N, C-alpha and C positions, 0 to 999 in steps of 0.2 A: 504494500500500500504506500503510495507516494505521500509527501508531506501535505499537499493540497487536499487530497482525499481524506487524510487523517483529520485535518482541521474540520472539514465539513461533516465527516462522520461523527466526530466528537461533539460538534455543535448540535447535530440532530439528536444524539443521545442525551445531551443536556436538556434539550427541549422536552423530551419524554419524561425525564425526571422532574422537571419543573411543573409539567402538567399534573403530576401526582400531587405536588405541593399546592397547585391551584385548586384541586378538588377539595383539599383540606381547608383551604382558605374560604372557598365558597360555602362549605358546610357551616362555618361559624358566622356567616353574615346573617344579621337579624332580618326579620321579615320586612322591616321598614328602612333597612340600611341600604346605602348605595356605594358604588365604587367611587372613591374620591380621586379626581384627576387634576394634575398640574400641567399647564401648557407652557412650554418654553419656546418662544418665538411667536409673536402675535401679528405677523404680517399677512400677506395675501394667502399663502398656502395654509398657514396656521388657522386662519379664519374659515377657510373652506372645509377643512377636515374637522374642526371643532363643531361646525354646524352639523356634520354627520354624527359626531359623538352625542350632541345634545338632543338628537331625536330618540335616544334610548333612555327611558325613565329610570333605568338602573344606575345611571351615572350622574355625578354632580361635580362641577368644576369648583375646586377649592383653592387653587393657587395659580398665579400668573407670574411670568418672568419675561422681561424684555429689556433691551439696552436703550430704548428710545421712548421717552415719556409721551410723545405725540402718538406713537403707534399703540401704546397702552391705552390711551384715552379713546382712540378710535375703536379698538377692540371692545372696551367696556361699553361704549355707546351702542355698538352693534348687538351685543349680547347682554344688555343691561339687566334683563329679567333673570339671567342665569348666573351672572358672575358678581352680583352686588356684594356677596359675602366673601368672595375670594380674596385672599391676601395677595399683595403685589410686591415684587422685588425686582431689583436690577440684576443681582447675582442669582442664578438658578439654584445654587447650592442651598439657599435658604429653604426652598420648598422641599428639598430632599430630606431635611431634618424634621419635617412635619409628619406626625403619626397619622393624621387623617388623609394624607395623600398616599393612595395605594398604587397609582400608576402615573406615568408622565408621558406626554406627547411631545416629541422633539421635532420642531419645524423651523430650524435655524438654517443659515447657510451651510453648505455641505462640509466645509472644512472644520466645523465645530461638532459634527454628528458623533464621532466615535468618542471623543473626550467626554461629552455629556452623557452618552449612553453608558460608558464605563462607570461614571460616577453614580448614575441612577441605579445601575445593576448592583454596584457595591453597596448601595443603601437598601437593597432588596426591594426595589420598586419594579413593577411591571413597566415595560417600555414599548411604546408604539413609535417606531423610528421612520421618519420620512425617507423616501428613497432619494439618492442612492445610499445604500447601506454604508459604503466606504467612500472616502474622498481619494485616498491613496491605498494601493494594494497592501502595503506592509502593515496597515492598521488592522488587518483581519486577525492577526495573532492576539493582540490585546483584547479585541472585542470578543473573540471566541473564549478566551480565558475568563473574562468578566462574566460572560453568559453562563459558562459552566459552573462558576463558583456562586452564582446568585440564586436566590429563591424566586426571583422575578422571571416572568416570561418576556420574550422579545418578539414582537411582530414587526416585520418590515413592510413599508408602505407601498407595496405593489398591489393595488386594489383590484386589479383584474382577477387575482387569485380567488376572490370571493364572489365573482360574477356568476350568476346562475347559468347564463347562456354560454359562458366560457367552460364551465364544468360540464354542461350538456354536450358541447362540441367535443370536448376531450373524451367523454364516455361513448357517445353515439357515433362519432365520425372517426376520430383518430384511433381509439382503442379497438374499434370494430374493423379497422383496416379499409374503410370505404374509399380512401384516397389512393389506395395502392401504395407504391413507394414514392414518398415525397422527396423531390430532388432540390427544389428551390423554395425558399420562403422570402417573400419580398415585403419589406416593412417601410412605410412612408408616413411622414407627418411634417407638414409645413405650416407657415403663416402664424407667427407669434408676435403680434403687435406690441405686447408688453416688453419683449426683449429686443425690439428694434427702435423703440422710442428715443427721442433726443433728450438727454438728461442735462439740463443746464447747470453749470457749476455754481454752487452757493457756499457761503460760510458754514462751518459745522454748527448745527443746532446746539444750544447750550445743554439741552436735555438728552443728548446722544453720547453714550460712552464708546468712543472709538477704539480704545484699547481692548475692551471686551469683545468688540466685533472682530478685531484682528486675531485675537487668540493666538494660536500657534503659527499663523501666517507671518510673512516678513513685515517688519515694522516700517510703515510708510506714512507720510502725512495724509490727512483726511482729503478725500475727493468724493464729491456727491455721487458720481457714477459708480464708484467702487462700492458704495453702500447701497444705493438705490437699484443698481443694475449689476449686482455681484455675480450673477451667472455668466456675465461676459468676461470674467477674469479668472484665469487658471488657478490663482492662489486661493480662491474661495469656492469655486465651482468648476465643473468640467463641461459646461455648455450643453450643447445638444446631445452629445454622446452620453452624458450622465442623465440628463432630464428625460430624453426620449428613447434612446436605444435601450436603456435599462428596462423600461416597460415592455418594449416590443420583443427584445431578445428573451425576456422572461417568458412571454407568451409562447414564442416559438420553441424554446427548449422544453417547456412544460408539455406542450401539445405533442411534441415528437419524442419525448422521453429521452432526450440526449442533452446533457449539460457539459459535454467534453469538447470544447472548441480546440481546433488544431492550430489555426493561424488566423491572423486578421491583417487586413490592409485598408488603410484609410487615406482618402484624399479630401481636401477642402481648403477653405481660406476665408478671409474677410473680403468677399467679392464685391460688396456694394457699400456697406455702412461706413467703413473707415473712420470710426469714432473713438479710437483709442483702445478698443477691446483687444485682448490677445487670444480669446477663444474664437473659433471660426463662426461666421454667420451662416455658412452652408457646408455640409459634409456628405460624403458618400463613403460607406464602409462595407467591405465584404468580409464576413466571418465564415471561415471554412470549418466544417465538421468532418467526420470520417467519410460520410457518403451523402452530404447535402450542404448547401450554401445558404447563408442568410445575407440577402442584399438589402442594405439600409440606406435610405436617403432622407435628409431633413434640412430645412432651412428656416431661419426666422423671417425671411423675406416674404412678401405678399404673393407667394405662389399659391394658386387656388388648390385647396385640399379639403373638400367638404366633409369627407369621412375618412379620417386617418385609420389605417388598418394594417393587419398582417395578412398577406395573400399567400396561401400555400398551393403549390403546383405539384400534383402527383400523377402517377401513371394511370390512375383510374378516374381522376377528376380534380377539381380545384375547390378551395374554400377561402372566402374572404371574410375575415372576422374583425369587427369594430366594437367600440363600446356600446353601440346601439343594436347589435345583433350580428347575424352571420348569414351568408348565402353559400350553400353547398351545391356545386354544379357537377354532377357525374358525367363521365364521357357518354354514357348511355342512360337515358331517362330524364325526367323533368327536374329542374332545380328545386331545392328546398330552402325556403326563407324562414328564418327565425328572428323575430324582433324582440327588443328588450327596452324597457323604460326604467329598469332597476337603478337606484342610486348606489353606485359602487362605493362611495365614501361611507354611506350608512351601512352597507353590507359588510365592509371590511372592518370598520370600527366595531360593529356588532359582533363579528367573529372574535375579535380581541376581547370584548367583554364576556362573551360566552366562555372563552378559554379561562378567564380569571374566575368567573362565578361558578361555572358548571364543570370545568375541566375539559371542555371540548378541545379538539385538535386545532392548533393554529393553522390557518391557510397559507401564511407566508412566514415561516420561522426563519431563524438565522441561516440555516443551510440553504434555503431558497434565495435569500438575499445575497449570500456569497456567490452562489451559482450564477445569478444574474449580473453580478459585478465583474466576474472574471472576463467575459468577452468585451465588456465596456473598457476595462483597464487595458486589454490587449489592443483594442481599437485606438485608445488614447496613445499608447506607446508607439503605435505605428504612425499616427498623425505627427507626433512631436519628433520622432526619429527619422521620418521620411523613408521608412523601410518596413518590410513585413515583420510582424511580431508573433511570437509564440508564447505559450504559458511559461516555459522554462526561463525565458528571458525576463520575466517579471520578478523573479526571486533573487 
């Protein structure tokens, strides 16, 4: 067994052990008790997923943490009926000391994910960690160790894993062999106005703690774009490859039952925006597996893409799956259309709460998060080195 497989297998075993702890935890919850949640990072993504959490009556938000007072105020205003009694801090460590906080949701810039998750797991809190699971590949070792030593569960934020139509496609199409041998998976997602907007430079707000934002990243003077559009900068996020490829490669590997990429080749660049970013505004990546390829394309530019999807091409047919449903088109016979209006955030946060309260199996445990991260890190290594990347070269 190689080192990578050992880490993933160990993480999976730790998840199983912690599920038993979760059953014991659920058994002591009173009839009127609720899972106490702390939210770290109160921005755009933090607000979207918190809205999913708040649809579950078994949960109560009890603590908030963010480095910017204006962002805290906006979050409190949006969810005022639900967070009025929640404590507020700048340093997230304060919520980890609270006994009424059972779980934390981490929705910060990517470069802060693992440090925060490690601290939360060390405090035996359950953790819902926004994707990507890792910012840098070497971080997997400390996260796997923290998860194995903790009584808390770790759910990775790849919400397709809780989608009913994704589960149906896996069982009824892929596991049944209706596509025949899949040779190509094509993953596409474009058009992100939030990531191509012009961010005008301003003085640092008095209520923003820039040092805490930087965390382990290089110490540089404050720039509005680095804070407000951090996904554009390699020090804090990995751009489209982390934001989008993570989701779609997770779907492809899950459906095909193969999370062992052989190589990755990535091309891209800042083709239009030229706004000081160092992550590309457009990328193309090919991830090669033993007997199939994932072809990925993504751009923040206004390329029309009404239904971002993963399109599987097999010897007996094809399947196009989006967050709104899927179409299976056999080589012989009529197409099958399955539509979905399911709220994936609500479904995935609900699975997390089910795991805490009832001991249910997590849909996206650490092992799944690491598996989805590996091809992303390979694609990143290829982009920055301008050559083909393999798993062995990451270590």
